[in-house]
C-alpha positions in Angstrom: -6.9 9.8 4.6 -7.7 12.5 2.1 -6.6 16.2 2.3 -8.3 19.0 1.5 -7.1 22.6 -0.2 -8.4 25.6 1.3 -12.2 26.6 0.8 -12.5 30.2 0.1 -12.4 32.2 -3.7 -10.2 33.8 -1.6 -9.7 37.1 -4.0 -11.6 38.2 -6.8 -10.0 38.0 -10.5 -9.1 41.7 -10.5 -6.8 41.5 -7.4 -5.5 38.2 -7.9 -1.6 38.2 -9.1 -1.1 36.7 -12.6 2.2 35.4 -12.1 0.9 34.0 -8.7 -2.0 32.8 -10.1 -0.4 31.0 -13.2 2.8 28.9 -10.9 0.0 27.9 -8.7 -2.7 26.7 -11.5 0.8 24.8 -13.0 2.2 23.2 -9.7 -2.0 21.6 -9.0 -1.8 19.9 -12.5 2.1 18.5 -12.1 0.3 17.2 -8.8 -2.9 16.3 -9.4 -3.2 15.5 -13.2 0.6 14.4 -13.8 1.4 13.0 -10.6 4.5 15.1 -10.5 4.9 15.6 -7.1 8.9 16.2 -7.2 8.4 19.0 -10.2 5.0 20.4 -8.4 6.8 20.9 -5.2 9.6 23.5 -6.8 6.4 25.3 -9.0 5.0 25.6 -5.2 8.4 27.2 -3.9 8.0 29.6 -6.9 4.4 30.5 -6.2 5.1 30.7 -2.7 8.4 33.6 -3.2 5.7 35.7 -5.7 3.0 35.4 -3.1 5.4 36.7 -0.4 6.0 39.8 -2.3 2.3 40.7 -0.7 3.6 40.3 2.6 3.9 37.1 5.1 0.4 36.7 6.4 -1.1 37.1 3.5 -3.4 34.7 2.3 -1.9 33.9 -1.0 1.1 32.8 0.9 -1.1 30.6 3.0 -2.7 29.2 0.5 0.5 28.3 -1.4 1.3 26.6 1.9 -1.1 24.2 2.0 -0.8 23.2 -1.4 2.8 23.0 -0.8 1.9 20.5 2.1 -0.1 18.0 0.7 2.9 17.5 -1.9 5.3 17.6 0.6 2.7 14.5 2.6 2.7 13.0 -0.8 6.3 12.5 -1.3 6.1 11.3 2.7 8.1 14.8 3.4 6.6 14.6 6.8 8.1 17.2 8.9 8.3 19.3 5.3 4.4 18.9 5.6 3.6 19.4 9.1 6.0 22.9 8.8 3.7 23.8 5.6 0.5 23.1 7.1 1.4 24.8 10.2 2.2 28.1 8.6 -0.9 28.1 6.6 -2.9 27.6 9.6 -1.4 30.7 11.3 -1.9 32.7 8.6 -5.9 31.5 8.2 -6.4 31.5 11.7 -5.3 35.3 11.9 -7.2 36.1 8.5 -10.1 34.6 9.3 -10.8 33.5 12.9 -10.2 29.9 14.6 -14.2 28.9 13.9 -13.6 29.1 9.7 -13.8 27.1 7.4 -10.1 27.4 6.3 -9.2 26.8 9.6 -11.1 23.5 10.0 -9.7 22.4 6.3 -6.0 22.9 7.7 -7.0 21.1 10.9 -7.8 17.8 8.8 -4.9 18.1 6.9 -2.7 18.2 10.1 -4.9 15.8 11.5 -4.5 13.5 9.1 -0.9 13.6 8.4 -0.6 13.0 12.1 -2.4 9.7 12.0 -0.5 8.6 9.4 2.6 9.0 11.3 1.0 7.0 14.0 0.7 10.3 16.4 -3.0 9.4 17.4 -3.2 11.8 20.5 -2.0 15.1 18.4 -4.1 13.6 15.2 -7.5 13.4 17.0 -6.6 16.9 18.6 -6.7 18.6 15.0 -9.4 16.2 13.5 -11.8 17.0 16.5 -11.3 20.8 15.4 -12.0 20.1 12.3 -15.1 17.6 12.9 -17.1 21.2 15.2 -16.3 23.5 12.8 -17.5 21.1 9.8 -20.6 19.5 12.2 -21.7 23.5 12.2 -21.3 24.3 9.3 -22.8 21.8 7.1 -24.3 19.1 9.9 -24.2 15.7 10.5 -24.5 14.3 6.9 -21.5 16.4 5.3 -19.1 13.8 3.7 -16.7 16.6 5.3 -18.6 16.0 8.4 -17.8 12.0 7.7 -13.8 12.3 7.0 -13.6 13.8 10.2 -15.6 11.1 12.2 -13.3 8.8 10.8 -10.2 10.4 11.9 -11.8 11.2 14.9 -12.1 6.7 15.0 -8.9 5.7 13.6 -6.8 7.9 16.0 -8.9 6.4 19.1 -9.0 3.0 17.5 -4.7 3.4 17.2 -5.1 4.2 20.9 -6.9 1.3 21.2 -9.7 3.1 23.3 -11.8 0.1 21.4 -15.6 1.8 22.8 -14.6 5.1 22.4 -13.8 4.7 18.8 -16.8 2.6 17.4 -19.3 5.6 17.7 -17.5 7.8 15.3 -17.1 5.6 12.9 -20.3 4.0 12.7 -21.6 7.9 11.9 -18.8 7.9 9.4 -20.0 5.0 7.6 -23.7 5.8 8.1 -22.8 9.3 6.0 -20.4 7.5 3.3 -23.2 4.8 2.8 -26.0 7.1 2.4 -24.1 9.0 0.0 -22.3 6.7 -2.1 -24.3 3.3 -1.5 -22.9 -0.1 0.0 -20.2 -0.4 -2.8 -18.0 3.2 -2.6 -14.2 2.4 -1.6 -14.6 5.7 1.3 -17.5 3.3 3.1 -15.5 0.1 2.4 -12.6 2.0 4.6 -14.8 2.5 7.3 -15.8 -0.5 7.6 -12.5 -1.9 7.6 -11.8 0.4 10.5 -15.2 -1.0 11.9 -14.3 -4.8 11.6 -10.9 -4.1 14.0 -12.8 -2.3 16.6 -15.7 -4.6 16.7 -13.4 -7.7 16.9 -11.4 -6.3 19.8 -14.8 -5.4 21.9 -16.2 -8.7 21.0 -18.8 -8.1 18.8 -18.0 -11.1 16.3 -20.8 -11.3 13.9 -21.0 -7.7 13.7 -17.2 -8.0 13.0 -17.9 -10.8 10.8 -20.6 -8.6 9.1 -17.8 -5.6 8.3 -14.8 -7.4 7.2 -16.6 -9.1 4.7 -18.0 -5.9 3.1 -14.3 -4.2 3.7 -13.3 -7.1 1.7 -15.4 -7.0 -1.2 -15.0 -2.9 -1.3 -11.5 -3.3 -1.2 -11.3 -5.8 -3.7 -13.9 -4.0 -6.0 -11.8 -0.5 -5.7 -8.1 -1.5 -5.3 -8.2 -4.9 -6.9 -6.9 -8.6 -5.4 -3.6 -7.6 -4.9 -3.9 -5.3 -2.9 -1.9 -5.0 0.4 -4.8 -3.1 1.6 -7.3 -6.5 0.7 -4.6 -8.4 2.5 -4.9 -6.3 5.7 -8.5 -6.5 5.7 -8.2 -10.7 5.2 -5.6 -11.2 7.7 -7.8 -9.4 10.1 -10.6 -11.9 9.0 -8.8 -15.0 9.4 -8.0 -13.8 13.1 -11.3 -13.4 13.8 -12.6 -16.2 12.5 -10.7 -18.4 14.0 -11.6 -16.8 17.6 -14.6 -18.1 16.2 -13.7 -22.0 15.3 -14.3 -21.5 11.5 -10.6 -22.4 11.0 -11.4 -23.2 7.3 -12.6 -19.5 6.4 -9.6 -18.5 8.0 -7.2 -20.5 6.1 -8.4 -19.6 3.0 -8.6 -15.5 3.9 -4.9 -16.3 5.3 -3.9 -18.1 1.9 -5.0 -15.5 -0.4 -3.5 -12.8 2.1 0.1 -14.3 1.8 -0.2 -14.6 -1.6 -0.6 -10.4 -1.8 2.2 -10.6 1.0 4.5 -12.4 -1.4 3.9 -10.9 -4.6 3.9 -7.3 -3.0 7.3 -8.2 -2.1 8.5 -9.7 -5.2 7.5 -6.0 -6.5 9.5 -3.6 -4.4 
């Protein structure tokens, strides 16, 4: 799942500290454009030091903690990322209130981070807060709303609450399909999650269709050697065996196995 930046144009140009802004821009470029997260981390820490000159609860401090949290997440420093996001959350809640867009974005970041660690109950709590705000501010057709729906659905799927997971995942998929068409990568992720839910609900025909769609999109967007494609093929193979379609299952299983072997060789 992707994380989000703070939303507001926090300060007029005249009131932005030039040194802090320059460091923030440099660190963002290092992370987003150069993919040098280790260097970006160090520059964000310098930006944080500059921002703290304005006081510990200044929104510039919160914005920097949020950006730093995203870098920590990319580096898989999950504890540091969680701490950073929560420091940002406390500042934004104090300045903007708990119903603000900035707070919703931080809650989404926290939820996505917790979900990546398999901490589904805590993730769902944060993601539901983000979802409530996104629905209120943007309505039911916003991509931000879709992201939160998928996060909630995946949390429920991780908890094996299959029936509860179906509705938010279907809502997410519908929004993403409407916005980007049937071959966009985000729609494929929603279809992949739905396929596993349908399988566990015993809705085999729906699961078969969703697995096929997810396979097509993941191959297109991530490549034939993607471990994510292997995951979908493995899930589909298990479904096909239960449906008595062993030759198709064997084919998917062989392709998935080849991808896994290649993945292991390149580690």
